[in-house]
C-alpha atoms as an extended CHARMM CRD file, in Angstrom:
* protein
*
       192  EXT
         1         1  MET       CA             10.0830000000        0.4010000000       61.0340000000  PROA      1               0.0000000000
         2         2  GLU       CA              9.9780000000        2.8310000000       58.1050000000  PROA      2               0.0000000000
         3         3  GLN       CA             13.1870000000        4.4310000000       59.4180000000  PROA      3               0.0000000000
         4         4  GLU       CA             14.9040000000        1.0120000000       59.5160000000  PROA      4               0.0000000000
         5         5  LYS       CA             13.8990000000        0.3640000000       55.8990000000  PROA      5               0.0000000000
         6         6  HSD       CA             15.1730000000        3.7770000000       54.8910000000  PROA      6               0.0000000000
         7         7  ASN       CA             18.4710000000        3.2120000000       56.7110000000  PROA      7               0.0000000000
         8         8  GLU       CA             18.9180000000       -0.2290000000       55.1200000000  PROA      8               0.0000000000
         9         9  GLN       CA             18.1970000000        1.1520000000       51.6520000000  PROA      9               0.0000000000
        10        10  GLU       CA             20.5320000000        4.0900000000       52.2200000000  PROA      10              0.0000000000
        11        11  GLY       CA             23.2790000000        1.7320000000       53.4280000000  PROA      11              0.0000000000
        12        12  SER       CA             22.8840000000       -0.4220000000       50.3230000000  PROA      12              0.0000000000
        13        13  VAL       CA             23.1470000000        2.6310000000       48.0900000000  PROA      13              0.0000000000
        14        14  LEU       CA             26.2770000000        3.8320000000       49.8990000000  PROA      14              0.0000000000
        15        15  GLU       CA             27.9020000000        0.4050000000       49.5870000000  PROA      15              0.0000000000
        16        16  ALA       CA             27.0790000000        0.3000000000       45.8810000000  PROA      16              0.0000000000
        17        17  ASP       CA             28.5820000000        3.7930000000       45.4390000000  PROA      17              0.0000000000
        18        18  GLU       CA             31.7530000000        2.7410000000       47.2630000000  PROA      18              0.0000000000
        19        19  ALA       CA             32.0800000000       -0.3440000000       45.0660000000  PROA      19              0.0000000000
        20        20  THR       CA             31.6730000000        1.7920000000       41.9370000000  PROA      20              0.0000000000
        21        21  GLU       CA             34.3290000000        4.2580000000       43.1020000000  PROA      21              0.0000000000
        22        22  ALA       CA             36.7390000000        1.4230000000       43.9250000000  PROA      22              0.0000000000
        23        23  ALA       CA             36.1800000000       -0.1940000000       40.5320000000  PROA      23              0.0000000000
        24        24  GLU       CA             36.8380000000        3.1400000000       38.7720000000  PROA      24              0.0000000000
        25        25  SER       CA             40.0990000000        3.5930000000       40.6920000000  PROA      25              0.0000000000
        26        26  VAL       CA             41.5090000000        0.2680000000       39.4890000000  PROA      26              0.0000000000
        27        27  GLU       CA             44.0390000000        0.7530000000       36.6950000000  PROA      27              0.0000000000
        28        28  ALA       CA             43.5810000000       -0.8470000000       33.2960000000  PROA      28              0.0000000000
        29        29  PRO       CA             45.2430000000       -4.3260000000       33.1110000000  PROA      29              0.0000000000
        30        30  ALA       CA             47.7290000000       -3.2690000000       30.3910000000  PROA      30              0.0000000000
        31        31  GLU       CA             48.9900000000       -0.3660000000       32.5270000000  PROA      31              0.0000000000
        32        32  ARG       CA             49.3400000000       -2.6060000000       35.5760000000  PROA      32              0.0000000000
        33        33  ALA       CA             51.1860000000       -5.2880000000       33.6010000000  PROA      33              0.0000000000
        34        34  ALA       CA             53.9090000000       -2.8020000000       32.6800000000  PROA      34              0.0000000000
        35        35  ASP       CA             54.2700000000       -1.8360000000       36.3430000000  PROA      35              0.0000000000
        36        36  TYR       CA             54.5340000000       -5.4890000000       37.4550000000  PROA      36              0.0000000000
        37        37  GLU       CA             57.5010000000       -6.2780000000       35.1790000000  PROA      37              0.0000000000
        38        38  SER       CA             59.7820000000       -4.2370000000       37.3850000000  PROA      38              0.0000000000
        39        39  LEU       CA             58.5860000000       -5.8500000000       40.6490000000  PROA      39              0.0000000000
        40        40  SER       CA             60.2630000000       -8.6960000000       42.5020000000  PROA      40              0.0000000000
        41        41  ARG       CA             58.6080000000      -12.0360000000       43.1350000000  PROA      41              0.0000000000
        42        42  GLU       CA             57.6400000000      -11.0660000000       46.7300000000  PROA      42              0.0000000000
        43        43  GLU       CA             56.1730000000       -7.7600000000       45.5480000000  PROA      43              0.0000000000
        44        44  LEU       CA             54.1790000000       -9.5790000000       42.8620000000  PROA      44              0.0000000000
        45        45  ILE       CA             52.8530000000      -12.0240000000       45.4590000000  PROA      45              0.0000000000
        46        46  ALA       CA             51.9020000000       -9.1030000000       47.7290000000  PROA      46              0.0000000000
        47        47  ALA       CA             50.1780000000       -7.3430000000       44.8060000000  PROA      47              0.0000000000
        48        48  LEU       CA             48.3370000000      -10.5650000000       43.9390000000  PROA      48              0.0000000000
        49        49  ILE       CA             47.2130000000      -10.9970000000       47.5520000000  PROA      49              0.0000000000
        50        50  LYS       CA             46.0510000000       -7.3700000000       47.6310000000  PROA      50              0.0000000000
        51        51  ALA       CA             44.1560000000       -7.8370000000       44.3260000000  PROA      51              0.0000000000
        52        52  GLN       CA             42.5680000000      -11.0460000000       45.6740000000  PROA      52              0.0000000000
        53        53  GLU       CA             41.4890000000       -9.2180000000       48.8560000000  PROA      53              0.0000000000
        54        54  GLU       CA             39.9610000000       -6.4200000000       46.7570000000  PROA      54              0.0000000000
        55        55  ALA       CA             38.1530000000       -8.9910000000       44.5920000000  PROA      55              0.0000000000
        56        56  ASP       CA             36.8650000000      -10.7490000000       47.7160000000  PROA      56              0.0000000000
        57        57  ASP       CA             35.7350000000       -7.3820000000       49.1090000000  PROA      57              0.0000000000
        58        58  PHE       CA             33.8870000000       -6.5650000000       45.8740000000  PROA      58              0.0000000000
        59        59  LYS       CA             32.2830000000       -9.9870000000       45.8760000000  PROA      59              0.0000000000
        60        60  THR       CA             31.1910000000       -9.5900000000       49.5070000000  PROA      60              0.0000000000
        61        61  ARG       CA             29.7340000000       -6.1470000000       48.8040000000  PROA      61              0.0000000000
        62        62  SER       CA             27.9460000000       -7.4530000000       45.7270000000  PROA      62              0.0000000000
        63        63  LEU       CA             26.4520000000      -10.3460000000       47.6720000000  PROA      63              0.0000000000
        64        64  ARG       CA             25.3970000000       -7.9850000000       50.4710000000  PROA      64              0.0000000000
        65        65  VAL       CA             23.6990000000       -5.6100000000       48.0170000000  PROA      65              0.0000000000
        66        66  GLN       CA             21.9270000000       -8.5630000000       46.3750000000  PROA      66              0.0000000000
        67        67  ALA       CA             20.7690000000       -9.8480000000       49.7690000000  PROA      67              0.0000000000
        68        68  ASP       CA             19.5420000000       -6.3740000000       50.7400000000  PROA      68              0.0000000000
        69        69  PHE       CA             17.6320000000       -6.1300000000       47.4830000000  PROA      69              0.0000000000
        70        70  ASP       CA             16.0850000000       -9.5810000000       47.9770000000  PROA      70              0.0000000000
        71        71  ASN       CA             15.0490000000       -8.6090000000       51.5210000000  PROA      71              0.0000000000
        72        72  PHE       CA             13.5640000000       -5.3460000000       50.2640000000  PROA      72              0.0000000000
        73        73  ARG       CA             11.5980000000       -7.1890000000       47.5750000000  PROA      73              0.0000000000
        74        74  ARG       CA             10.3260000000       -9.7360000000       50.1180000000  PROA      74              0.0000000000
        75        75  ARG       CA              9.2790000000       -7.0060000000       52.5840000000  PROA      75              0.0000000000
        76        76  SER       CA              7.5250000000       -5.0800000000       49.8150000000  PROA      76              0.0000000000
        77        77  ARG       CA              5.5950000000       -8.1670000000       48.7570000000  PROA      77              0.0000000000
        78        78  GLN       CA              4.5930000000       -8.9000000000       52.3830000000  PROA      78              0.0000000000
        79        79  GLU       CA              3.4440000000       -5.3180000000       52.9220000000  PROA      79              0.0000000000
        80        80  LYS       CA              1.4100000000       -5.4430000000       49.7110000000  PROA      80              0.0000000000
        81        81  GLU       CA             -0.2420000000       -8.7160000000       50.7680000000  PROA      81              0.0000000000
        82        82  GLU       CA             -0.9740000000       -7.3280000000       54.2230000000  PROA      82              0.0000000000
        83        83  PHE       CA             -2.4610000000       -4.1610000000       52.7620000000  PROA      83              0.0000000000
        84        84  ALA       CA             -4.7070000000       -6.1960000000       50.4300000000  PROA      84              0.0000000000
        85        85  ALA       CA             -5.8350000000       -8.4310000000       53.2970000000  PROA      85              0.0000000000
        86        86  TYR       CA             -6.8970000000       -5.5130000000       55.4880000000  PROA      86              0.0000000000
        87        87  ALA       CA             -7.8390000000       -2.8770000000       52.8900000000  PROA      87              0.0000000000
        88        88  ASN       CA            -11.5560000000       -3.1810000000       53.6420000000  PROA      88              0.0000000000
        89        89  THR       CA            -11.2260000000       -2.7330000000       57.3990000000  PROA      89              0.0000000000
        90        90  ARG       CA            -12.5320000000        0.8470000000       57.3860000000  PROA      90              0.0000000000
        91        91  ILE       CA            -15.7000000000        0.1090000000       55.4410000000  PROA      91              0.0000000000
        92        92  ILE       CA            -16.3740000000       -2.9970000000       57.5200000000  PROA      92              0.0000000000
        93        93  GLU       CA            -16.0670000000       -0.9300000000       60.7000000000  PROA      93              0.0000000000
        94        94  GLU       CA            -18.6170000000        1.5120000000       59.2610000000  PROA      94              0.0000000000
        95        95  LEU       CA            -20.9960000000       -1.3320000000       58.3620000000  PROA      95              0.0000000000
        96        96  LEU       CA            -20.9990000000       -2.8720000000       61.8390000000  PROA      96              0.0000000000
        97        97  PRO       CA            -23.4810000000       -0.2940000000       63.2820000000  PROA      97              0.0000000000
        98        98  VAL       CA            -25.8140000000       -1.0790000000       60.3600000000  PROA      98              0.0000000000
        99        99  ILE       CA            -25.7000000000       -4.7610000000       61.3190000000  PROA      99              0.0000000000
       100       100  ASP       CA            -26.3990000000       -3.7620000000       64.9400000000  PROA      100             0.0000000000
       101       101  THR       CA            -29.5040000000       -1.8800000000       63.8000000000  PROA      101             0.0000000000
       102       102  PHE       CA            -30.6260000000       -4.8940000000       61.7600000000  PROA      102             0.0000000000
       103       103  ASP       CA            -30.1560000000       -7.0870000000       64.8310000000  PROA      103             0.0000000000
       104       104  MET       CA            -32.3160000000       -4.7150000000       66.8940000000  PROA      104             0.0000000000
       105       105  ALA       CA            -35.0020000000       -4.7570000000       64.1820000000  PROA      105             0.0000000000
       106       106  LEU       CA            -35.0020000000       -8.5590000000       64.1640000000  PROA      106             0.0000000000
       107       107  LYS       CA            -35.5020000000       -8.5920000000       67.9480000000  PROA      107             0.0000000000
       108       108  THR       CA            -38.6890000000       -6.5470000000       67.5740000000  PROA      108             0.0000000000
       109       109  PRO       CA            -41.5390000000       -8.2250000000       69.4620000000  PROA      109             0.0000000000
       110       110  ASP       CA            -43.8780000000      -10.3440000000       67.3370000000  PROA      110             0.0000000000
       111       111  ASP       CA            -46.8510000000       -8.1510000000       68.2520000000  PROA      111             0.0000000000
       112       112  ALA       CA            -45.1570000000       -4.9570000000       66.9300000000  PROA      112             0.0000000000
       113       113  ASP       CA            -47.0390000000       -3.2000000000       64.1780000000  PROA      113             0.0000000000
       114       114  ILE       CA            -45.8330000000       -2.8550000000       60.6020000000  PROA      114             0.0000000000
       115       115  LYS       CA            -45.2610000000        0.8780000000       61.0210000000  PROA      115             0.0000000000
       116       116  THR       CA            -42.6380000000        0.2540000000       63.7250000000  PROA      116             0.0000000000
       117       117  LEU       CA            -40.9250000000       -2.3160000000       61.5490000000  PROA      117             0.0000000000
       118       118  LEU       CA            -40.9760000000        0.0780000000       58.5830000000  PROA      118             0.0000000000
       119       119  VAL       CA            -39.3280000000        2.7970000000       60.6950000000  PROA      119             0.0000000000
       120       120  GLY       CA            -36.5630000000        0.3480000000       61.6290000000  PROA      120             0.0000000000
       121       121  VAL       CA            -35.9990000000       -0.6540000000       58.0060000000  PROA      121             0.0000000000
       122       122  GLN       CA            -35.8530000000        3.0170000000       56.9510000000  PROA      122             0.0000000000
       123       123  MET       CA            -33.2870000000        3.6760000000       59.6790000000  PROA      123             0.0000000000
       124       124  VAL       CA            -31.1310000000        0.7960000000       58.4490000000  PROA      124             0.0000000000
       125       125  HSD       CA            -31.4310000000        2.0690000000       54.8580000000  PROA      125             0.0000000000
       126       126  ARG       CA            -30.3360000000        5.5870000000       55.9190000000  PROA      126             0.0000000000
       127       127  GLN       CA            -27.3510000000        4.2000000000       57.8330000000  PROA      127             0.0000000000
       128       128  LEU       CA            -26.3060000000        2.0060000000       54.9290000000  PROA      128             0.0000000000
       129       129  MET       CA            -26.5730000000        4.8730000000       52.4220000000  PROA      129             0.0000000000
       130       130  THR       CA            -24.4920000000        7.0830000000       54.7440000000  PROA      130             0.0000000000
       131       131  VAL       CA            -21.7560000000        4.4460000000       54.8940000000  PROA      131             0.0000000000
       132       132  LEU       CA            -21.7590000000        4.1190000000       51.1060000000  PROA      132             0.0000000000
       133       133  GLU       CA            -21.6910000000        7.8910000000       50.6100000000  PROA      133             0.0000000000
       134       134  ASN       CA            -18.7260000000        8.1320000000       53.0020000000  PROA      134             0.0000000000
       135       135  GLN       CA            -16.9250000000        5.6660000000       50.7240000000  PROA      135             0.0000000000
       136       136  GLY       CA            -17.6730000000        7.7760000000       47.6160000000  PROA      136             0.0000000000
       137       137  VAL       CA            -20.6840000000        5.7960000000       46.3440000000  PROA      137             0.0000000000
       138       138  GLN       CA            -23.4510000000        7.8890000000       44.7830000000  PROA      138             0.0000000000
       139       139  SER       CA            -26.7610000000        6.8410000000       43.2920000000  PROA      139             0.0000000000
       140       140  ILE       CA            -27.3630000000        7.6480000000       39.6280000000  PROA      140             0.0000000000
       141       141  GLU       CA            -30.4150000000        9.8090000000       39.0200000000  PROA      141             0.0000000000
       142       142  ALA       CA            -32.3400000000        8.2940000000       36.1410000000  PROA      142             0.0000000000
       143       143  PHE       CA            -36.0420000000        9.1990000000       36.1420000000  PROA      143             0.0000000000
       144       144  GLY       CA            -36.8130000000       12.0000000000       33.7050000000  PROA      144             0.0000000000
       145       145  GLN       CA            -33.2260000000       12.1240000000       32.4360000000  PROA      145             0.0000000000
       146       146  PRO       CA            -32.2440000000       11.5960000000       28.7850000000  PROA      146             0.0000000000
       147       147  PHE       CA            -31.1970000000        7.9740000000       28.2420000000  PROA      147             0.0000000000
       148       148  ASP       CA            -27.3980000000        7.6220000000       28.4810000000  PROA      148             0.0000000000
       149       149  PRO       CA            -25.9390000000        4.1350000000       27.9190000000  PROA      149             0.0000000000
       150       150  ASN       CA            -22.9700000000        5.1130000000       30.1000000000  PROA      150             0.0000000000
       151       151  PHE       CA            -25.2790000000        5.3630000000       33.1370000000  PROA      151             0.0000000000
       152       152  HSD       CA            -28.4570000000        3.4910000000       32.1530000000  PROA      152             0.0000000000
       153       153  GLU       CA            -29.2430000000       -0.0320000000       31.0500000000  PROA      153             0.0000000000
       154       154  GLY       CA            -32.3810000000        0.1890000000       28.9230000000  PROA      154             0.0000000000
       155       155  ILE       CA            -34.4050000000       -3.0100000000       29.0850000000  PROA      155             0.0000000000
       156       156  MET       CA            -37.6310000000       -1.8140000000       27.5270000000  PROA      156             0.0000000000
       157       157  GLN       CA            -39.0610000000        0.9510000000       25.3870000000  PROA      157             0.0000000000
       158       158  VAL       CA            -42.5610000000        2.2080000000       26.1260000000  PROA      158             0.0000000000
       159       159  GLU       CA            -44.9750000000        4.7030000000       24.5840000000  PROA      159             0.0000000000
       160       160  SER       CA            -45.2220000000        7.9170000000       26.5990000000  PROA      160             0.0000000000
       161       161  ASP       CA            -47.2350000000       11.0720000000       26.0340000000  PROA      161             0.0000000000
       162       162  GLU       CA            -45.7170000000       12.7850000000       29.0800000000  PROA      162             0.0000000000
       163       163  HSD       CA            -42.0250000000       12.4450000000       28.1860000000  PROA      163             0.0000000000
       164       164  PRO       CA            -40.0590000000       13.2230000000       25.0480000000  PROA      164             0.0000000000
       165       165  ALA       CA            -38.4970000000       10.3500000000       23.1080000000  PROA      165             0.0000000000
       166       166  ASN       CA            -35.4000000000        8.6770000000       24.5500000000  PROA      166             0.0000000000
       167       167  THR       CA            -36.1630000000        9.7260000000       28.1270000000  PROA      167             0.0000000000
       168       168  VAL       CA            -36.1020000000        7.4770000000       31.1840000000  PROA      168             0.0000000000
       169       169  VAL       CA            -39.7160000000        6.9970000000       32.2640000000  PROA      169             0.0000000000
       170       170  GLU       CA            -39.2150000000        4.3880000000       34.9730000000  PROA      170             0.0000000000
       171       171  GLU       CA            -36.2950000000        3.1500000000       37.0520000000  PROA      171             0.0000000000
       172       172  LEU       CA            -36.5310000000       -0.5730000000       37.7710000000  PROA      172             0.0000000000
       173       173  ARG       CA            -33.2240000000       -0.9010000000       39.6260000000  PROA      173             0.0000000000
       174       174  LYS       CA            -31.1390000000        1.9490000000       41.0020000000  PROA      174             0.0000000000
       175       175  GLY       CA            -27.6740000000        2.4370000000       39.5860000000  PROA      175             0.0000000000
       176       176  TYR       CA            -24.5700000000        3.5110000000       41.4860000000  PROA      176             0.0000000000
       177       177  ARG       CA            -21.1810000000        4.9500000000       40.7780000000  PROA      177             0.0000000000
       178       178  LEU       CA            -18.0270000000        5.0150000000       42.8580000000  PROA      178             0.0000000000
       179       179  LYS       CA            -16.4980000000        8.4600000000       42.4900000000  PROA      179             0.0000000000
       180       180  ASP       CA            -16.3130000000        8.8240000000       38.6780000000  PROA      180             0.0000000000
       181       181  ARG       CA            -16.7640000000        5.1430000000       37.7380000000  PROA      181             0.0000000000
       182       182  VAL       CA            -20.1350000000        3.4810000000       37.1900000000  PROA      182             0.0000000000
       183       183  ILE       CA            -20.2200000000        0.3030000000       39.2530000000  PROA      183             0.0000000000
       184       184  ARG       CA            -23.7890000000       -0.6120000000       38.2950000000  PROA      184             0.0000000000
       185       185  PRO       CA            -25.9240000000        1.1640000000       35.6800000000  PROA      185             0.0000000000
       186       186  SER       CA            -29.5640000000        1.9630000000       36.4000000000  PROA      186             0.0000000000
       187       187  MET       CA            -31.9900000000       -0.5340000000       34.8750000000  PROA      187             0.0000000000
       188       188  VAL       CA            -34.6350000000        1.6140000000       33.1620000000  PROA      188             0.0000000000
       189       189  LYS       CA            -37.5880000000        1.8330000000       30.8180000000  PROA      189             0.0000000000
       190       190  VAL       CA            -37.1530000000        4.4070000000       28.0560000000  PROA      190             0.0000000000
       191       191  SER       CA            -39.7680000000        6.3470000000       26.0980000000  PROA      191             0.0000000000
       192       192  GLN       CA            -40.0070000000        5.9260000000       22.3210000000  PROA      192             0.0000000000
């Protein structure tokens, strides 16, 4: 399919080049007028017919190039829409095993102990974090770090003898970044 697009685009470019060359080869009207004065009526009619055929040819080529361009634009838009519709397929495929593990945990017998349930939840958490890490998501380390408004959302200041001023003393909600961009800052308490 890519080869067909390339061939169509190349054909359009070649047709446009041919039209440009033909237009450049046409003499200026004043020069042609002097040549026509010496021609007979039949020769003038033949020249007019030839000029009309050339004009029709140029018009046809122009319309064809325009149609090719419109088709290219339409195909590009469709491909863009299709890409947007299915862009998340890979991450969804990676999340499906996590859902399977959740389903297994929910089918745990009612008489199972809490420790077994906790092991299942930890397994799901590990799987989910692996999927996110594969997609470039990283957690933001906050505890004990100097407060940075680019990575932390300070919601409270507290007195602390253990930490220097302006240091994160407690993380209330974990923050995450996607590659180099913060997608959610850590919600923290900061020492005064």
